[in-house]
MARGUSE-989240 format. One line per field, with one value per residue (C-alpha): residue in three letters; z, x, y; residue number from 1. Coordinates in steps of 0.05 Angstrom, whole numbers, plus 5000, padded with zeros to 4 digits. Last residue first. Example, Ala and Ser with C-alpha at 12.3 -4.5 7.8 and 13.67 -1.06 7.14 Angstrom:
BEGIN
r = c(SER, ALA)
w = c(5143, 5156)
u = c(5273, 5246)
v = c(4979, 4910)
k = c(2, 1)
% end
This chain:
BEGIN
r = c(ALA, SER, GLY, ARG, ARG, SER, ARG, ALA, THR, ASN, ILE, MET, ALA, ARG, LEU, ASN, GLU, VAL, PRO, SER, PHE, SER, ASP, ILE, GLU, CYS, GLY, PRO, MET, VAL, CYS, ALA, THR, THR, HIS, PRO, LEU, THR, ALA, ASP, ILE, PHE, GLU, ALA, VAL, MET, GLN, SER, VAL, GLN, SER, PRO, THR, GLY, HIS, CYS, ALA, MET, GLN, THR, THR, PRO, SER, ASN, MET, ALA, CYS, GLN, ARG, GLY, HIS, MET, LEU, ARG, ALA, MET, GLN, GLU, CYS, TRP, GLN, SER, TRP, PRO, ILE, GLU, GLN, GLY, TYR, TYR, PRO, MET, ASP, TYR, GLN, ILE, ALA, LYS, ILE, GLY, ASP, TRP, SER, SER, VAL, THR, GLU, MET, ALA, LYS, PRO, LEU, ASN, HIS, GLY, CYS, ILE, HIS, TRP, PHE, VAL, TYR, PRO, PHE, ILE, THR, LYS, ALA, LYS, ASP, VAL, TRP, ILE, ARG, ASP, VAL, ASP, GLY, PHE, LYS, GLU, LEU, HIS, LYS, PRO, GLY, TRP, THR, ARG, ALA, GLY, GLY, PHE, GLY, CYS, CYS, PHE, GLN, ALA, GLY, ASN, LYS, ALA, ALA, PHE, GLU, ALA, TYR, PHE, ASP, LEU, SER, ALA, LEU, ARG, GLU, LYS, LEU, VAL, LEU, ASP, LEU, TYR, TYR, ARG, ILE, LYS, ASP, GLU, PRO, GLU, THR, VAL, MET, TRP, LYS, LEU, PHE, ASN, GLN, VAL, GLU, VAL, VAL, THR, GLU, ALA, TYR, ASN, THR, PRO, THR, GLY, ILE, GLY, VAL, ILE, VAL, PRO, VAL, GLN, ARG, ASP, MET, LYS, GLU, GLN, PHE, GLU, LEU, LEU, GLN, LEU, MET, HIS, PRO, THR, TYR, HIS, THR, VAL, PRO, ARG, SER, GLY, ASP, ILE, TYR, LYS, GLU, TRP, VAL, ARG, GLN, GLU, PHE, LEU, ALA, ILE, ALA, GLU, ASP, LEU, SER, HIS, ALA, ILE, PRO, LYS, PHE, LEU, LEU, TYR, ASP, ASP, LYS, GLY, ARG, HIS, ILE, PHE, TYR, GLU, PRO, ARG, LYS, GLU, ALA, PRO, ILE, PHE, HIS, GLU, ILE, GLN, HIS, SER, ILE, ASP, VAL, TYR, MET, TRP, ILE, ALA, ASP, CYS, ARG, LEU, ASP, ALA, TRP, THR, LYS, ILE, CYS, ALA, ASP, THR, THR, LYS, ASP, VAL, ASP, ASN, TYR, ILE, GLU, LYS, HIS, SER, TYR, GLY, ALA, TYR, THR, ILE, GLN, TRP, TYR, ASP, LEU, GLU, PRO, ALA, VAL, PRO, VAL, MET, ASP, THR, GLU, LYS, LEU, ASP, PHE, ALA, ALA, ALA, MET, ARG, GLU, TRP, HIS, THR, MET, GLU, GLY, VAL, PRO, LYS, THR, LYS, GLY, LYS, LEU, ARG, GLU, VAL, TRP, GLN, ASP, VAL, VAL, LYS, SER, MET)
w = c(7293, 7267, 7200, 7185, 7112, 7051, 7037, 7025, 6973, 6941, 6934, 6903, 6852, 6837, 6826, 6776, 6737, 6732, 6689, 6704, 6640, 6691, 6730, 6808, 6848, 6895, 6949, 6940, 6992, 7024, 7095, 7148, 7225, 7263, 7276, 7258, 7211, 7164, 7126, 7115, 7090, 7044, 7022, 7007, 6965, 6919, 6912, 6897, 6841, 6809, 6807, 6770, 6721, 6722, 6679, 6720, 6788, 6787, 6772, 6817, 6873, 6909, 6961, 7010, 7078, 7144, 7206, 7252, 7318, 7362, 7306, 7249, 7246, 7249, 7194, 7145, 7156, 7143, 7081, 7059, 7078, 7040, 6973, 6977, 6994, 6949, 6949, 6876, 6882, 6872, 6939, 6940, 6969, 7032, 7049, 7123, 7183, 7238, 7233, 7292, 7328, 7283, 7288, 7224, 7181, 7202, 7192, 7134, 7106, 7113, 7083, 7027, 7001, 6927, 6931, 6961, 7013, 7026, 7098, 7138, 7187, 7220, 7273, 7227, 7251, 7306, 7269, 7210, 7249, 7282, 7212, 7181, 7236, 7212, 7138, 7157, 7198, 7142, 7133, 7162, 7180, 7113, 7072, 7118, 7089, 7028, 6988, 6928, 6938, 6992, 6984, 7018, 7004, 7067, 7063, 7104, 7132, 7182, 7133, 7157, 7131, 7185, 7167, 7094, 7080, 7149, 7168, 7103, 7099, 7154, 7130, 7076, 7129, 7150, 7075, 7062, 7122, 7101, 7035, 7059, 7109, 7056, 7014, 7073, 7093, 7022, 7028, 7094, 7056, 7002, 6929, 6889, 6927, 6948, 6877, 6845, 6883, 6871, 6795, 6793, 6831, 6794, 6806, 6835, 6849, 6898, 6950, 6942, 6967, 7012, 7050, 7041, 6986, 7019, 6999, 7031, 7035, 7036, 7093, 7072, 7115, 7140, 7143, 7062, 7074, 7107, 7057, 7000, 7027, 7034, 6960, 6936, 6978, 6953, 6883, 6895, 6924, 6872, 6809, 6811, 6870, 6859, 6787, 6786, 6771, 6827, 6858, 6817, 6864, 6924, 6890, 6876, 6957, 6940, 6979, 6956, 6878, 6897, 6932, 6866, 6816, 6862, 6865, 6794, 6733, 6770, 6741, 6728, 6668, 6666, 6650, 6661, 6672, 6609, 6595, 6546, 6509, 6520, 6559, 6568, 6632, 6635, 6572, 6581, 6645, 6608, 6610, 6678, 6708, 6746, 6819, 6825, 6780, 6821, 6867, 6834, 6765, 6779, 6786, 6841, 6844, 6914, 6944, 6971, 7029, 7041, 6964, 6947, 6872, 6843, 6888, 6903, 6828, 6818, 6865, 6845, 6766, 6793, 6825, 6763, 6720, 6769, 6768, 6694, 6678, 6675, 6665, 6590, 6585, 6631, 6589, 6617, 6618, 6691, 6700, 6658, 6717, 6774, 6750, 6752, 6827, 6853, 6917, 6930, 6999, 7021, 7093, 7129, 7148, 7208, 7244, 7296, 7331, 7318, 7310, 7236, 7227, 7273, 7237, 7168, 7187, 7217, 7160, 7115, 7159, 7201, 7198, 7124, 7067, 7079, 7022, 6987, 6982, 7044, 7015, 6938, 6888, 6930, 6951, 6873, 6856, 6912, 6902, 6822, 6845, 6890, 6950)
u = c(8832, 8846, 8840, 8895, 8921, 8932, 8858, 8841, 8890, 8865, 8804, 8816, 8861, 8806, 8758, 8812, 8820, 8748, 8753, 8702, 8655, 8592, 8615, 8626, 8567, 8591, 8645, 8686, 8681, 8743, 8715, 8758, 8762, 8778, 8836, 8901, 8863, 8847, 8906, 8945, 8879, 8857, 8931, 8932, 8862, 8894, 8952, 8918, 8878, 8941, 8967, 8906, 8913, 8856, 8795, 8737, 8762, 8798, 8731, 8697, 8750, 8785, 8769, 8717, 8682, 8698, 8673, 8632, 8635, 8696, 8734, 8688, 8720, 8793, 8772, 8749, 8806, 8852, 8820, 8825, 8896, 8908, 8877, 8927, 8906, 8886, 8810, 8783, 8704, 8654, 8680, 8709, 8663, 8635, 8607, 8596, 8586, 8551, 8498, 8451, 8470, 8480, 8542, 8576, 8519, 8531, 8606, 8607, 8552, 8604, 8656, 8609, 8592, 8594, 8561, 8572, 8537, 8525, 8504, 8508, 8451, 8483, 8426, 8371, 8293, 8305, 8364, 8314, 8278, 8322, 8355, 8298, 8296, 8366, 8345, 8294, 8339, 8379, 8331, 8346, 8429, 8439, 8409, 8455, 8513, 8495, 8461, 8490, 8483, 8429, 8408, 8428, 8428, 8419, 8445, 8416, 8453, 8413, 8368, 8340, 8275, 8242, 8287, 8266, 8202, 8163, 8213, 8230, 8153, 8154, 8216, 8169, 8127, 8181, 8196, 8122, 8123, 8197, 8163, 8109, 8163, 8206, 8151, 8128, 8198, 8210, 8140, 8162, 8229, 8192, 8218, 8273, 8333, 8310, 8273, 8343, 8361, 8308, 8311, 8390, 8373, 8325, 8246, 8228, 8302, 8309, 8258, 8272, 8348, 8330, 8281, 8328, 8324, 8336, 8392, 8387, 8463, 8460, 8503, 8548, 8564, 8494, 8478, 8482, 8406, 8401, 8435, 8404, 8338, 8354, 8378, 8313, 8276, 8301, 8299, 8225, 8222, 8253, 8218, 8151, 8130, 8185, 8175, 8102, 8051, 8004, 8037, 8003, 7943, 7979, 8042, 7995, 7995, 7951, 7995, 8055, 8043, 8017, 8081, 8124, 8077, 8075, 8155, 8152, 8172, 8147, 8162, 8236, 8261, 8298, 8361, 8377, 8445, 8491, 8529, 8473, 8471, 8419, 8352, 8311, 8258, 8203, 8169, 8156, 8115, 8060, 8012, 8028, 8010, 8068, 8090, 8104, 8160, 8199, 8245, 8250, 8249, 8318, 8361, 8381, 8423, 8419, 8492, 8529, 8573, 8642, 8664, 8684, 8698, 8670, 8617, 8596, 8588, 8554, 8503, 8491, 8484, 8432, 8394, 8382, 8372, 8317, 8284, 8277, 8244, 8296, 8347, 8357, 8356, 8419, 8452, 8479, 8542, 8548, 8601, 8553, 8499, 8548, 8573, 8500, 8498, 8564, 8577, 8639, 8644, 8715, 8730, 8801, 8833, 8823, 8786, 8794, 8728, 8692, 8624, 8614, 8686, 8663, 8597, 8629, 8686, 8634, 8585, 8642, 8666, 8725, 8796, 8820, 8772, 8739, 8728, 8670, 8645, 8600, 8549, 8568, 8529, 8470, 8459, 8470, 8424, 8369, 8368, 8362, 8299, 8271, 8232)
v = c(6351, 6274, 6240, 6190, 6211, 6162, 6146, 6227, 6233, 6169, 6184, 6258, 6219, 6167, 6229, 6262, 6190, 6190, 6249, 6312, 6315, 6308, 6362, 6347, 6381, 6439, 6458, 6395, 6341, 6315, 6314, 6335, 6349, 6409, 6460, 6429, 6384, 6443, 6464, 6400, 6377, 6426, 6429, 6349, 6354, 6407, 6372, 6308, 6349, 6374, 6308, 6286, 6340, 6400, 6412, 6381, 6364, 6434, 6473, 6433, 6463, 6407, 6408, 6420, 6392, 6424, 6385, 6433, 6460, 6456, 6493, 6515, 6586, 6562, 6510, 6572, 6611, 6550, 6533, 6606, 6596, 6538, 6569, 6625, 6696, 6748, 6733, 6740, 6741, 6682, 6653, 6586, 6533, 6510, 6438, 6450, 6405, 6382, 6432, 6435, 6499, 6556, 6598, 6561, 6594, 6661, 6668, 6624, 6678, 6731, 6700, 6667, 6734, 6714, 6648, 6580, 6540, 6468, 6457, 6387, 6364, 6289, 6268, 6274, 6291, 6338, 6372, 6388, 6432, 6475, 6479, 6507, 6561, 6576, 6575, 6632, 6670, 6693, 6749, 6814, 6791, 6758, 6818, 6867, 6822, 6825, 6767, 6735, 6655, 6671, 6591, 6536, 6461, 6425, 6363, 6304, 6242, 6203, 6159, 6094, 6089, 6122, 6186, 6184, 6171, 6196, 6253, 6269, 6290, 6330, 6363, 6382, 6425, 6465, 6484, 6512, 6553, 6569, 6592, 6628, 6668, 6684, 6713, 6763, 6783, 6807, 6845, 6876, 6897, 6931, 6913, 6937, 6912, 6852, 6844, 6850, 6795, 6750, 6758, 6750, 6675, 6644, 6656, 6589, 6573, 6634, 6630, 6547, 6559, 6614, 6561, 6508, 6450, 6383, 6333, 6255, 6228, 6153, 6121, 6059, 6007, 6009, 5932, 5924, 5911, 5982, 6020, 5986, 5999, 6072, 6071, 6045, 6091, 6154, 6128, 6120, 6190, 6224, 6192, 6185, 6224, 6282, 6277, 6301, 6251, 6276, 6335, 6386, 6409, 6411, 6440, 6505, 6521, 6582, 6628, 6600, 6607, 6673, 6699, 6679, 6717, 6781, 6774, 6772, 6718, 6659, 6586, 6597, 6571, 6502, 6472, 6394, 6386, 6362, 6293, 6270, 6335, 6387, 6369, 6437, 6440, 6486, 6481, 6401, 6425, 6453, 6398, 6369, 6439, 6467, 6471, 6402, 6408, 6456, 6414, 6352, 6387, 6412, 6352, 6309, 6234, 6215, 6217, 6153, 6161, 6143, 6133, 6068, 6082, 6019, 5998, 6067, 6090, 6023, 6043, 6106, 6091, 6031, 6083, 6117, 6058, 6037, 6103, 6110, 6176, 6217, 6159, 6163, 6238, 6243, 6190, 6127, 6093, 6090, 6148, 6183, 6175, 6181, 6250, 6273, 6281, 6266, 6305, 6276, 6239, 6225, 6206, 6228, 6158, 6122, 6170, 6219, 6251, 6317, 6289, 6303, 6261, 6203, 6193, 6194, 6145, 6097, 6098, 6084, 6029, 6044, 6000, 6017, 6006, 5934, 5884, 5877, 5806, 5796, 5835, 5862, 5822, 5797, 5868, 5897, 5850, 5865, 5939, 5934, 5879, 5937, 5909)
k = c(387, 386, 385, 384, 383, 382, 381, 380, 379, 378, 377, 376, 375, 374, 373, 372, 371, 370, 369, 368, 367, 366, 365, 364, 363, 362, 361, 360, 359, 358, 357, 356, 355, 354, 353, 352, 351, 350, 349, 348, 347, 346, 345, 344, 343, 342, 341, 340, 339, 338, 337, 336, 335, 334, 333, 332, 331, 330, 329, 328, 327, 326, 325, 324, 323, 322, 321, 320, 319, 318, 317, 316, 315, 314, 313, 312, 311, 310, 309, 308, 307, 306, 305, 304, 303, 302, 301, 300, 299, 298, 297, 296, 295, 294, 293, 292, 291, 290, 289, 288, 287, 286, 285, 284, 283, 282, 281, 280, 279, 278, 277, 276, 275, 274, 273, 272, 271, 270, 269, 268, 267, 266, 265, 264, 263, 262, 261, 260, 259, 258, 257, 256, 255, 254, 253, 252, 251, 250, 249, 248, 247, 246, 245, 244, 243, 242, 241, 240, 239, 238, 237, 236, 235, 234, 233, 232, 231, 230, 229, 228, 227, 226, 225, 224, 223, 222, 221, 220, 219, 218, 217, 216, 215, 214, 213, 212, 211, 210, 209, 208, 207, 206, 205, 204, 203, 202, 201, 200, 199, 198, 197, 196, 195, 194, 193, 192, 191, 190, 189, 188, 187, 186, 185, 184, 183, 182, 181, 180, 179, 178, 177, 176, 175, 174, 173, 172, 171, 170, 169, 168, 167, 166, 165, 164, 163, 162, 161, 160, 159, 158, 157, 156, 155, 154, 153, 152, 151, 150, 149, 148, 147, 146, 145, 144, 143, 142, 141, 140, 139, 138, 137, 136, 135, 134, 133, 132, 131, 130, 129, 128, 127, 126, 125, 124, 123, 122, 121, 120, 119, 118, 117, 116, 115, 114, 113, 112, 111, 110, 109, 108, 107, 106, 105, 104, 103, 102, 101, 100, 99, 98, 97, 96, 95, 94, 93, 92, 91, 90, 89, 88, 87, 86, 85, 84, 83, 82, 81, 80, 79, 78, 77, 76, 75, 74, 73, 72, 71, 70, 69, 68, 67, 66, 65, 64, 63, 62, 61, 60, 59, 58, 57, 56, 55, 54, 53, 52, 51, 50, 49, 48, 47, 46, 45, 44, 43, 42, 41, 40, 39, 38, 37, 36, 35, 34, 33, 32, 31, 30, 29, 28, 27, 26, 25, 24, 23, 22, 21, 20, 19, 18, 17, 16, 15, 14, 13, 12, 11, 10, 9, 8, 7, 6, 5, 4, 3, 2, 1)
% end
C-alpha cells in the first residue's frame, strides 16, 4: 500500500463530482469501442507537464516515486481528464542497458522544466546488436530506474485506479520494437544505417529487439495487467522510415501488437514522423489497435488542418478511434481561443467518420500554459461524441 495514494483516495473518493453522464473509464472505453459517448473524451499525454504543474521540478522527482505519483494524481484531480498518464522519461527505457557507475554520463538534467536529455548507448550497428545478443539488461537491471522508479510508480497509480473503483483509467506506455531499435542509437543514426548497412543485418538487429520487446510484455502482463491496467499506449518508432522500409521491416511492430492485444483490451498506437501518411496506412490495417494517436507530418502538406484530420478519420472508419488535437506546438505557444478552435476543427472533421479522443499527437510540453490545457478540456466537454 502507498501512503500518497491512500491520502488522495481519502481526499477524493465519494467527493468528486461526476463529469457528464459516464465515468471517465466508461467514456474512454466507449470511444475505443467506436460507440457513442456523452461527450468527446479528452486525455492529453501529460508526462512531464504534470510534474511542473504540481510544483515540482523534474530533477526533484527524478528519484522520488511518491512525488511523481502525487503530481499525476493532483493533475487529474484538478483537471479531470479522462485518463491518467504515467510519468515516463528516457532513463526508464535505457538505464538498465548501462553499468551503474556509468549512468550519470548518459543523462543530462537541465532547467527545472526541461526534458531529461540522453546520449546514445551504442554508436554503431554492431554495438547495438551486441547489446541485445548479450542481453546486457539482465546484468544491469538491479538498481536501475525501471526497477526503482518506473515499476513502483506504475503500481501506485494502478492502486489509485482500483481504489477509486476504476473511475478513471491509468494509461501504461510501452516502447515498441522500432521505438527501442531507434532509441538506443538515436533516430538519425539508425536511419543512416538503414541505407548504408546490409538489409539482412538490419533485419537481424530488429529481430533481436523484437525478441526483447515480446519478453517485456510478460512483465507488463504480470505487473500491469494483473493489477488492473487495461489501457496501453504503444510508443511507435519508425519516425523517419520511408515507405519501402515500412513495408520491409514494419512487421516487427505488428507482431508486437499481436501479443499486446492478448494482454490489454485497449491498445492504442502513438505515431509521428516524416512519412506519417504512409505509416498511418500501415498501422491502421493492424488488428488489435483500438485507437491511433497521430501527429502532423514533419513536412508541409498543402492541405488545411481540418482536411488532414478528415483524411485520417476516413482511414480509421470502422476500425479505430482517432486521437489528436491540438498540436503540441499550439498547446505550448497558442492562445486558449486558438487551442479551442483547433480542437473543434478536429472534432468536426472526425466525428462523421469515427469516434474521437482529444489527445495531441505527442506529449504536452512542460512550458505549455494551464489556460491552454483548460481550453482543450472545455472544448471537448462541450461536444457529444458519436460517429
